[in-house]
Backbone as ProteinMPNN parsed JSONL, in Angstrom:
{"seq_chain_A": "XXXXXXXXXXXXXXXXXXXXXXXXXXXXXXXXXXXXXXXXXXXXXXXXXXXXXXXXXXXXXXXXXXXXXXXXX", "coords_chain_A": {"N_chain_A": [[77.283, 116.928, 77.751], [76.263, 115.203, 80.611], [75.182, 116.745, 83.436], [74.041, 116.011, 85.797], [74.848, 113.262, 85.998], [77.398, 113.514, 86.266], [77.655, 114.998, 88.698], [76.627, 112.959, 90.378], [78.54, 111.103, 90.31], [80.667, 112.399, 91.336], [79.663, 112.888, 93.898], [79.614, 110.086, 94.882], [81.9, 108.605, 94.407], [85.212, 108.318, 95.849], [87.463, 109.246, 94.567], [87.52, 111.742, 93.23], [87.451, 113.521, 95.398], [89.842, 112.905, 96.52], [91.837, 113.653, 94.625], [91.269, 116.408, 94.565], [91.792, 117.223, 96.994], [94.684, 116.696, 97.401], [95.45, 118.167, 95.026], [94.946, 120.592, 95.999], [96.559, 120.84, 98.129], [99.125, 120.765, 96.849], [98.779, 123.197, 95.167], [98.783, 124.931, 97.271], [101.478, 124.498, 98.22], [103.06, 125.5, 96.182], [102.254, 128.117, 96.341], [103.367, 128.878, 98.734], [105.966, 128.51, 98.162], [106.455, 130.435, 96.283], [105.927, 132.81, 97.707], [108.064, 133.346, 99.143], [108.138, 131.896, 101.386], [106.251, 132.778, 103.401], [104.891, 133.139, 106.487], [101.894, 133.489, 106.808], [101.061, 132.037, 104.655], [101.168, 129.341, 104.562], [101.146, 125.958, 103.279], [99.022, 124.338, 104.101], [97.031, 126.078, 104.981], [96.358, 127.602, 102.743], [95.399, 125.571, 101.184], [93.096, 124.773, 102.711], [91.773, 127.086, 102.425], [91.283, 127.052, 99.641], [89.75, 124.596, 99.429], [87.414, 124.845, 101.164], [85.29, 126.631, 99.987], [84.539, 125.203, 97.823], [83.54, 122.827, 98.83], [81.498, 123.772, 100.442], [79.865, 124.755, 98.379], [79.309, 122.787, 96.567], [77.841, 121.202, 98.309], [78.61, 118.801, 99.699], [78.533, 116.809, 102.569], [80.405, 116.769, 105.627], [81.066, 114.35, 106.651], [81.112, 112.604, 104.448], [82.934, 113.529, 102.872], [85.324, 113.01, 104.52], [85.19, 110.243, 104.88], [85.754, 109.921, 102.228], [88.384, 110.881, 101.867], [89.671, 109.469, 103.859], [91.991, 107.526, 103.363], [94.306, 108.949, 103.421], [94.49, 109.735, 105.842]], "CA_chain_A": [[77.773, 116.225, 79.011], [75.163, 115.062, 81.563], [75.869, 117.142, 84.693], [73.508, 115.065, 86.886], [75.691, 112.115, 86.104], [78.923, 114.087, 86.814], [77.397, 115.123, 90.129], [76.502, 111.662, 90.949], [79.803, 110.376, 90.164], [81.61, 113.109, 92.346], [79.192, 112.462, 95.417], [79.635, 108.586, 95.297], [83.213, 108.123, 94.352], [86.153, 108.792, 96.692], [88.659, 109.588, 93.772], [87.563, 113.168, 92.865], [87.895, 114.36, 96.539], [91.327, 112.517, 96.76], [92.539, 114.533, 93.646], [90.874, 117.612, 94.884], [92.571, 117.359, 98.36], [96.02, 116.559, 96.824], [95.762, 119.206, 94.234], [94.916, 121.875, 96.718], [97.758, 121.063, 98.92], [100.094, 121.026, 96.01], [98.78, 124.555, 94.922], [99.436, 125.584, 98.649], [103.069, 124.36, 98.342], [103.565, 126.342, 95.161], [101.994, 129.551, 96.671], [104.273, 129.225, 99.899], [107.303, 128.652, 98.038], [106.544, 131.742, 95.507], [105.671, 133.99, 98.517], [109.303, 133.197, 99.934], [107.77, 131.061, 102.693], [105.468, 133.65, 104.3], [104.123, 132.201, 107.465], [100.66, 133.367, 106.515], [100.638, 131.242, 103.582], [101.386, 127.984, 104.834], [100.352, 125.241, 102.394], [97.73, 123.779, 104.686], [96.083, 127.109, 105.086], [95.899, 127.794, 101.292], [94.617, 124.346, 100.649], [91.617, 125.02, 103.139], [91.075, 128.278, 101.607], [90.625, 126.544, 98.358], [88.764, 123.583, 99.586], [86.309, 125.16, 101.982], [84.261, 127.37, 99.329], [84.189, 124.123, 96.825], [82.997, 121.824, 99.44], [80.248, 124.252, 100.798], [78.953, 124.993, 97.134], [78.771, 121.371, 96.186], [76.731, 120.525, 99.2], [78.99, 117.648, 100.348], [78.587, 116.865, 104.042], [81.776, 116.393, 106.076], [81.217, 112.763, 106.558], [81.345, 111.876, 103.013], [84.404, 114.017, 102.506], [86.157, 112.573, 105.546], [85.252, 109.019, 104.171], [86.628, 109.764, 100.93], [89.898, 111.023, 102.074], [90.349, 108.575, 104.838], [93.109, 106.92, 102.966], [95.253, 109.853, 103.605], [94.617, 109.895, 107.417]], "C_chain_A": [[76.583, 116.315, 80.015], [75.646, 115.54, 83.009], [75.159, 116.363, 85.804], [74.335, 113.654, 87.076], [77.001, 112.439, 86.735], [78.771, 114.304, 88.342], [77.298, 113.954, 90.899], [77.635, 110.991, 91.431], [80.679, 110.953, 91.33], [81.147, 112.839, 93.83], [79.279, 111.012, 95.682], [81.013, 108.118, 95.351], [84.279, 108.99, 95.371], [87.335, 109.603, 95.887], [88.534, 111.074, 93.4], [87.922, 113.989, 94.044], [89.288, 114.183, 96.997], [92.181, 113.604, 96.018], [92.45, 115.928, 93.976], [91.83, 118.172, 95.977], [94.118, 117.578, 98.23], [96.484, 117.813, 96.207], [95.72, 120.582, 94.852], [96.04, 121.967, 97.642], [98.929, 121.379, 98.056], [100.145, 122.548, 95.438], [99.296, 125.382, 96.101], [100.956, 125.636, 98.81], [103.593, 125.353, 97.265], [103.247, 127.752, 95.522], [103.106, 129.782, 97.804], [105.493, 129.538, 99.182], [107.398, 130.159, 96.967], [106.354, 133.038, 96.433], [106.895, 133.937, 99.546], [109.128, 132.762, 101.318], [107.119, 131.999, 103.675], [104.608, 132.743, 105.068], [102.676, 132.333, 107.307], [100.056, 132.512, 105.554], [101.286, 130.046, 103.563], [100.444, 127.196, 103.976], [98.907, 124.799, 102.866], [96.635, 124.973, 104.794], [95.648, 127.427, 103.729], [95.095, 126.737, 100.86], [93.17, 124.252, 101.386], [91.107, 126.141, 102.725], [90.507, 127.942, 100.304], [89.333, 125.56, 98.43], [87.533, 123.847, 100.272], [85.188, 125.722, 101.024], [83.838, 126.187, 98.44], [83.289, 123.349, 97.724], [81.481, 122.34, 100.097], [79.285, 124.494, 99.474], [78.442, 123.808, 96.543], [77.777, 120.608, 97.112], [77.36, 119.243, 99.746], [79.16, 117.765, 101.865], [80.187, 116.348, 104.35], [82.081, 114.888, 106.22], [81.586, 112.044, 105.367], [82.712, 112.348, 102.585], [85.274, 113.319, 103.256], [86.389, 110.98, 105.231], [86.152, 108.839, 102.983], [88.036, 109.95, 100.962], [90.431, 110.313, 103.185], [91.614, 107.74, 104.681], [94.252, 107.55, 103.392], [95.609, 110.109, 105.111], [94.936, 108.517, 108.002]], "O_chain_A": [[75.999, 117.381, 80.215], [76.399, 114.837, 83.682], [75.849, 116.094, 86.786], [74.427, 113.071, 88.157], [77.57, 111.743, 87.576], [79.601, 113.875, 89.144], [77.826, 113.893, 92.009], [77.795, 110.454, 92.528], [81.29, 110.243, 92.128], [81.914, 112.622, 94.768], [78.984, 110.687, 96.832], [81.353, 107.315, 96.22], [84.115, 110.188, 95.6], [88.032, 110.452, 96.442], [89.614, 111.648, 93.259], [88.585, 115.016, 93.897], [89.885, 115.009, 97.687], [93.024, 114.307, 96.575], [93.405, 116.668, 93.738], [92.468, 119.224, 95.931], [94.719, 118.468, 98.832], [97.48, 118.451, 96.547], [96.308, 121.555, 94.379], [96.482, 123.074, 97.95], [99.729, 122.221, 98.462], [101.218, 123.119, 95.242], [100.073, 126.328, 95.977], [101.581, 126.538, 99.369], [104.595, 126.01, 97.547], [103.961, 128.621, 95.021], [103.724, 130.847, 97.786], [106.096, 130.588, 99.403], [108.42, 130.847, 96.976], [106.588, 134.164, 95.995], [106.764, 134.425, 100.669], [109.815, 133.158, 102.26], [107.526, 131.942, 104.836], [103.849, 131.877, 104.632], [102.043, 131.332, 107.641], [98.856, 132.24, 105.521], [101.95, 129.711, 102.582], [99.258, 127.497, 103.844], [97.881, 124.878, 102.191], [95.436, 124.715, 104.681], [94.43, 127.526, 103.586], [94.105, 126.979, 100.169], [92.204, 123.753, 100.808], [89.88, 126.206, 102.648], [89.454, 128.421, 99.884], [88.282, 125.633, 97.792], [86.571, 123.122, 100.019], [84.067, 125.268, 101.254], [82.619, 126.149, 98.272], [82.143, 123.221, 97.294], [80.521, 121.584, 100.249], [78.06, 124.418, 99.575], [77.31, 123.749, 96.063], [77.08, 119.648, 96.784], [76.548, 118.516, 100.32], [79.822, 118.67, 102.373], [80.941, 115.743, 103.587], [83.153, 114.348, 105.947], [82.276, 111.025, 105.34], [83.511, 111.61, 102.008], [86.213, 112.895, 102.582], [87.508, 110.47, 105.295], [86.995, 107.968, 102.768], [88.816, 109.326, 100.243], [91.606, 110.503, 103.498], [92.23, 107.306, 105.654], [95.213, 106.864, 103.742], [96.675, 110.553, 105.536], [95.084, 108.381, 109.216]]}, "name": "protein", "num_of_chains": 1, "seq": "XXXXXXXXXXXXXXXXXXXXXXXXXXXXXXXXXXXXXXXXXXXXXXXXXXXXXXXXXXXXXXXXXXXXXXXXX"}
């Protein structure tokens, strides 16, 4: 598998970031329900906790991420 090609695709296509964002939110909903709706585990908070380290480690800037997920807003 060519890692450089994969990173290029992730950085140029909006689809992986849309899937990642929706998936993070779905995980947040799952955690929220399993925690018996604990206020500190709201789905959006869990999604941010999942997404932030991945975005920082991948080096994607906010503008690119925002453009990729603009269809949701």
